[in-house]
C-alpha positions in Angstrom: 174.4 73.7 8.4 176.3 73.2 11.7 179.0 70.5 11.7 179.0 67.9 14.5 181.5 69.8 16.7 179.6 73.0 16.4 176.3 71.1 17.2 177.9 69.5 20.2 179.3 72.8 21.5 175.9 74.5 21.1 173.9 71.8 22.8 176.4 71.5 25.8 176.3 75.2 26.2 172.5 75.3 25.9 172.0 72.5 28.3 174.2 74.3 30.8 172.0 77.3 30.6 168.8 75.2 30.7 170.0 73.4 33.8 170.2 76.7 35.5 166.6 77.6 35.2 165.4 75.8 38.3 168.0 77.5 40.6 167.0 80.7 42.2 167.9 82.6 45.4 168.8 80.4 48.4 166.5 79.7 51.2 167.6 81.1 54.6 170.1 79.4 56.8 169.3 78.4 60.4 171.3 80.6 62.7 172.2 79.1 66.1 173.4 81.7 68.5 174.7 80.8 72.0 175.0 83.4 74.7 177.6 82.5 77.4 177.8 85.4 79.9 180.4 83.5 82.1 178.1 83.1 85.1 177.5 79.4 84.5 174.4 79.8 82.4 173.8 79.5 78.7 171.1 80.8 76.4 170.6 79.4 72.9 168.6 81.0 70.1 167.6 79.4 66.8 165.9 81.2 64.0 163.5 79.8 61.4 162.2 81.7 58.5 158.6 80.7 57.7 159.5 80.5 54.0 161.2 77.2 54.8 157.8 75.7 55.3 156.8 76.2 51.7 157.2 73.7 48.8 159.2 76.3 46.9 160.9 78.5 49.6 163.2 80.2 47.0 160.2 82.1 45.5 158.0 82.3 48.6 157.5 85.8 50.0 158.6 86.7 53.5 156.1 86.9 56.3 155.5 90.6 56.9 153.5 92.3 59.6 150.5 92.9 57.4 150.2 89.2 56.5 151.0 88.1 60.0 148.0 90.0 61.3 145.8 87.6 59.3 147.3 84.5 60.7 145.0 82.9 63.3 146.1 81.8 66.8 145.7 78.2 65.8 147.8 78.7 62.7 150.5 80.4 64.7 150.8 77.5 67.1 151.0 75.1 64.2 153.9 77.2 62.7 155.7 77.0 66.1 155.4 73.2 66.0 156.7 73.1 62.5 159.6 75.2 63.4 160.5 73.0 66.3 160.3 69.9 64.0 162.5 71.6 61.4 165.2 72.3 63.9 165.1 68.7 65.2 165.6 67.5 61.6 168.3 70.0 60.8 170.5 70.4 63.8 172.2 68.1 66.3 173.5 69.6 69.6 176.3 68.1 71.7 177.6 69.0 75.2 180.8 67.3 76.2 181.2 65.0 77.9 177.4 64.4 78.1 177.0 63.7 74.4 174.1 64.4 72.1 171.2 66.2 73.5 168.1 68.0 72.2 167.2 71.4 73.7 163.6 72.1 74.3 163.1 75.4 72.5 160.2 77.8 73.2 159.3 79.5 69.9 157.8 83.0 69.5 157.4 85.4 66.5 160.0 88.1 66.4 162.0 90.2 63.9 165.4 88.9 62.7 168.0 88.4 65.4 165.3 88.2 68.1 164.5 91.9 67.6 160.9 93.1 68.3 158.6 93.0 65.3 159.3 96.1 63.3 158.0 98.1 60.4 155.8 96.9 57.6 158.7 95.8 55.4 160.6 93.9 58.1 160.3 90.1 57.9 158.9 88.1 60.8 160.7 84.9 61.8 160.2 82.2 64.4 162.8 82.4 67.2 163.4 79.5 69.5 164.9 80.0 72.9 166.5 77.5 75.3 168.1 78.4 78.7 170.1 76.1 80.8 172.6 76.0 83.7 176.0 74.8 82.7 176.9 72.0 85.2 180.4 71.7 86.5 182.4 69.2 84.4 181.2 70.4 81.0 184.1 70.9 78.6 182.7 71.7 75.1 179.8 72.8 73.0 179.3 72.1 69.3 176.5 71.5 66.7 176.1 69.4 63.5 174.1 70.2 60.4 172.3 66.9 59.9 172.7 65.2 56.5 169.0 64.8 56.0 168.5 68.6 56.5 168.1 70.8 53.5 169.4 74.0 55.1 172.8 75.2 56.1 173.3 76.1 59.8 175.3 79.0 61.1 177.1 78.5 64.5 177.8 81.7 66.4 178.8 82.3 70.0 178.6 85.4 72.2 181.0 85.0 75.1 180.8 87.5 78.0 178.9 89.9 75.8 181.4 89.8 72.9 180.8 88.0 69.6 183.4 85.3 69.2 185.1 85.9 65.8 185.1 82.1 65.0 182.0 81.2 63.0 181.0 78.0 61.4 178.8 77.9 58.3 177.8 74.3 58.0 176.4 72.5 55.0 174.3 69.4 55.6 176.5 66.7 57.1 179.2 69.0 58.5 180.1 69.4 62.2 181.2 72.6 63.8 184.3 73.2 65.9 184.0 72.6 69.7 183.8 75.7 71.8 185.6 75.1 75.1 183.5 75.6 78.2 185.9 74.7 80.9 186.8 78.3 81.6 183.1 79.2 81.8 182.1 76.4 84.1 185.2 76.1 86.3 185.8 72.6 85.1 189.1 70.9 85.3 188.1 68.0 83.1 190.3 66.9 80.2 188.8 68.0 76.9 188.0 65.4 74.4 189.8 65.2 71.0 188.7 67.1 67.9 189.0 70.6 66.6 188.6 72.9 69.6 188.3 76.7 70.0 189.0 78.5 73.2 186.3 80.9 74.5 189.0 83.6 74.3 189.6 84.5 70.6 192.9 83.6 69.0 194.7 84.6 65.8 193.6 81.4 64.0 189.9 82.4 64.3 190.2 85.0 61.5 191.6 82.5 59.0 188.8 80.0 59.8 186.2 82.7 59.3 187.8 83.7 56.0 187.5 80.1 54.8 183.9 79.7 55.9 182.8 82.9 54.1 184.8 82.0 51.0 182.7 78.9 50.7 179.5 81.0 51.2 180.6 83.5 48.6 181.3 80.7 46.0 178.0 79.1 46.8 176.2 82.4 46.3 177.3 82.3 42.7 177.5 78.6 42.0 175.0 77.1 42.1 172.6 79.5 43.8 173.2 82.9 42.1 171.7 82.3 38.7 171.3 86.0 38.0 175.0 86.5 38.6 175.9 83.5 36.5 173.9 84.7 33.5 175.5 88.1 33.8 179.0 86.6 33.8 178.0 84.4 30.8 176.8 87.5 29.0 180.3 89.0 29.5 181.9 85.8 28.2 179.7 85.6 25.1 180.7 89.0 23.7 184.3 88.0 23.2 186.4 85.0 24.1 189.7 86.7 23.6 191.5 86.8 26.9 192.3 90.5 27.1 188.7 91.9 26.6 187.4 89.1 28.8 190.0 89.8 31.6 189.2 93.6 31.3 185.5 93.0 31.8 185.8 90.5 34.6 188.4 92.8 36.4 186.1 95.8 36.0 183.1 93.9 37.3 185.2 92.6 40.3 186.4 96.1 41.3 182.9 97.6 41.0 181.1 95.0 43.1 183.9 94.8 45.6 183.4 98.6 46.3 179.6 98.4 47.0 179.9 95.0 48.8 182.3 96.6 51.3 180.3 99.9 51.6 177.0 98.1 52.1 178.5 95.6 54.6 179.8 98.3 56.9 176.5 100.2 56.6 177.8 103.2 54.5 175.3 102.3 51.7 171.8 101.0 52.2 169.6 100.3 49.2 166.4 98.2 49.4 166.5 94.8 47.7 163.2 95.9 46.0 165.3 98.3 44.0 168.5 96.3 43.7 167.1 93.0 42.5 165.1 94.3 39.5 168.1 96.4 38.3 170.3 93.2 38.5 167.9 91.3 36.3 167.6 94.3 33.9 171.4 94.4 33.7 171.4 90.8 32.4 169.0 91.8 29.7 171.0 94.8 28.7 174.3 93.0 28.4 172.8 90.1 26.5 171.1 92.4 24.0 174.3 94.3 23.5 176.0 91.0 22.5 173.4 90.7 19.8 173.1 94.3 18.5 176.6 95.8 19.4 178.9 92.7 19.0 182.2 94.6 19.0 184.1 95.1 22.2 184.8 98.8 23.1 185.7 100.8 26.2 182.0 101.7 26.5 181.5 98.1 27.5 183.8 98.6 30.5 181.8 101.6 31.6 178.6 99.6 31.4 180.1 96.6 33.2 181.4 98.9 36.0 178.0 100.5 36.5 176.2 97.2 36.7 178.9 95.8 38.9 178.1 98.4 41.5 174.5 97.2 41.6 175.6 93.5 41.7 177.8 94.3 44.7 174.7 95.5 46.6 173.1 92.1 45.8 176.1 90.3 47.2 176.0 92.5 50.3 172.4 91.4 50.9 173.4 87.8 51.0 176.3 88.6 53.3 174.1 90.6 55.7 171.9 87.5 56.0 174.8 85.8 57.8 175.1 88.7 60.3 178.9 88.8 60.4 180.1 89.9 63.9 182.2 93.1 63.9 185.3 91.1 65.1 185.1 89.0 62.0 184.1 91.7 59.5 187.4 92.0 57.6 188.0 88.2 57.4 184.5 87.5 56.4 184.2 90.3 53.9 187.4 89.4 52.1 186.6 85.6 52.2 183.1 86.2 50.8 184.5 88.4 48.0 187.2 85.8 47.1 184.5 83.1 47.0 182.4 85.2 44.7 185.4 85.7 42.3 186.0 81.9 42.4 182.4 81.3 41.5 182.6 83.7 38.6 185.9 82.2 37.3 184.3 78.7 37.5 181.4 79.9 35.3 183.8 81.3 32.7 185.9 78.1 32.8 182.8 75.9 32.2 181.6 78.2 29.4 185.1 78.0 27.8 185.2 74.2 28.0 181.8 74.0 26.4 182.6 76.3 23.4 186.4 76.3 22.8 186.2 73.8 19.9 184.0 76.1 17.9 186.9 77.7 16.0 185.1 79.6 13.2 184.0 83.1 14.5 181.0 83.2 12.2 179.7 79.8 13.4 180.4 80.8 17.0 178.4 83.9 16.7 175.5 82.3 14.8 175.1 79.1 16.9 176.4 80.1 20.3 176.5 83.9 20.9 173.1 84.9 19.4 171.0 81.9 20.8 172.8 82.1 24.1 172.4 85.8 24.5 168.7 85.6 23.4 168.1 83.0 26.1 169.9 85.1 28.7 167.9 88.2 27.7 164.6 86.3 28.0 165.4 84.9 31.4 166.5 88.3 32.6 163.4 90.0 31.3 161.2 87.4 33.0 163.0 87.9 36.3 162.7 91.7 35.9 158.9 91.5 35.6 158.7 89.0 38.5 160.8 91.3 40.8 159.0 94.5 39.8 155.6 93.2 40.4 156.4 90.8 43.2 155.2 87.7 41.5 
C-alpha cells in the first residue's frame, strides 16, 4: 500500500500530466507588417490564418489549394469579413499625435507573407492590405494586442526596403514600442513620451529582439509544447540523480540547438509531416525504455541526442512561423533557444517538486515512474497515429 506522502506525490504528478492533455500546438499569431519606403507613404499588411475561425484551431487543418477550390465565392467573402472582424478584436493601431485609429483593410487570399498561392502543400491565408499617405506632423506608429483577443500579434516594420531588426511579439494586453516617423514624414514635432525606436536601427534593437524571442521560446514549451514537455518528463522519470539528468538534458539541448540553427538558416529543410510523427514516436520510445530498461547507460545519451536532432526541427518550425528578419537572426535564434531551455528546466523543476518527497526508490518506481511513463507512452502513441493519418 502507498503511504500518504507517496499517494500525494503520485496524484500531484498525475494531475500535472492530466492537465496537459488539453494543450496542443499553438494557433497562429497575427503578423502586422508595415512598409515605409521613405516617400511619405505607408503600406500595412495583416495576416489571418483561416484555422483561427474554428472552434478548435489547434487541431484544425490548414487551408490548402485543393480545399480552397471547393470554397464558394459567397463563403470566401464571408471569410474575408470574419478576418476583418478578428483583426478589429485583436489589434489596436495608433498614429501619433492623432491617436487610435482603425485601418480599413482590403482582404484577399494569398500564400504566407503575401506571396502568390503556391503548391498543393502551401497553406492559404487571408492577407489584409491598407495604404495611406503619412501626413506631415506624424511622429510615431505603434500597435497593441487587445486584452480580449486570443492571439498574439507580431509587429514588424520594413523601412526603406530593409527589415527593421526591432520586433515586438505581443501577448494579449501588451503594447509595442513606438516607431518614430518624424524622419520619414519631415516632421519637426516633439515626440510623445514612451518607449520609442528610431527608424534607423540601433545597438539596443538586438537585445530587445533577444528578449522577445526568449519569451516565445519559453511559451513554445510551457504551456504550448506538450509533446516536448512529455519528452522532458520522460527523461526525468528514468533517474532523478542530478548527474544522469544533467547529462541527458545537456545532450538534448546540444542536439536540438544544432538542428534549430541549421533549419533556421535554411541549411536543413524537413517537412513537418515527417518531423511531427517522429517527435511523438520519440516520446513513446523514451517512456517505454523507462519501463523496460530502467537503468541509466550511455546508450540513453545516444538515444536522447538522436531524438534531440528531430525535436530541434520541430522548434525550428515554430521559429519560422515568426519570419525572423535576417538582421535579427542571431539575436532571435539565441533568444528562442534560451527560452526553450528555460521552459525545459521549468518542467523538470515542477516534476521534482511533485515527487521529491517520495524517498523510497521502489515506491518511486512503482507509483510514479511506471504509471507516469505508461501515460506518456499512451499519449505519444495517440499523437503518432493522429499525425501519421492526419486526423
